[in-house]
C-alpha positions, 0 to 999 in steps of 0.5 A: 139312669132309670126311666119308666112310662108311668099313669098318675092315678090321681089323674090318669095322665101318662107321663114318663119319669125318671127312679130317683130316690123314693119314688118316680121324677115326673120328667114332664112336669119338672121340665115345665112340659119341655120333655116330652109326656110319651117314651117314643118322643122323648127319645125321638128328641135324642141325645139332648132331651137324655142329658135334661133328663139325667140332670133334672135326675140327679137334682131330683127337684120337682114333683116326686110321686111314691109308688103307690101313686102310679102305674108302671106302664111299659117302659115304651107303651105300643113300640113302633117295631118289635123284632126278636131274634130266633137263636142267639147262643149255642144252648139255646140252638141246642135246646130248638134242636131237641124239640120233638115235634116233626114241624121242627125237626124239619127245620134246618138249625144250621149255621145260617142262624148264626151268619145273617140275623133270624127270627119274627116281628112282633105287633106292638099290640101284644106289650103289656106292662109290669104286673099285667094280668095275661090272659091265656090264649084259647087256641093253645094248649102249650104256653110258654114263657121264656126271661128276655132282655129287650133292647130300646133302639133310640134313634133311627138305624140302618146298616151300623157299622157293628163298633157303633152299635150301642151308639144307637141303643137308648137303654136295656130293659126285661120281659117275659116272652110267652109263646103258644109252642104247639101253635107255633109249631104249627106255623113255623110248617107254613114259614111263618110266625103270627099268632104263636108269638104275637097275641095280645099280653105275649110281651110283659115288659119290665118296669124300667128302661135303664141306660148304659150309664146305669149299667157300667162299662158297655163294652160288657155287652158286647159278644 
């Protein structure tokens, strides 16, 4: 199942929708208000809400909106917490260690990055929706972007066993990770990351939250 946060162009109302053949099914309306109209509240409603949405999407009964009738927002507008991992695989580590700026070369790019999660937090205000216009920050001369996979955590998690990790995943999305590399390098020299990675529009998310059943075998995601 694919989910989206949308704005109805006719009324400006925000709602959660399922992607169905021919458009978007307004889940809040189709459930007679039983399912929340905000994605965070929908996810907090847990497996029962997800099962109800899946049933409604399968039947496609209710107001199906054409693409031109809606504005696609970020799948999770203003998420409560955005956590980025800094170094995920060997090729990425190799790329990082070849950057010539002294601020980068002063880092100890060792095995710690694989022994312990490292990364940074990003401000919720940095998130924008699909096809949103992104303004280049006035303070950077080296804007960079990377395509990333976003993992949407569906319920509260703390000290979760690796074997159970996917039980906490609501779905996946894609996004562009925009970086002001010159500012980021200077911030790294002072052991912080702020404006280099967290300016408005630095995290444009793709259109849909894709649940794991849509992807196929979850075991293929384990690395």
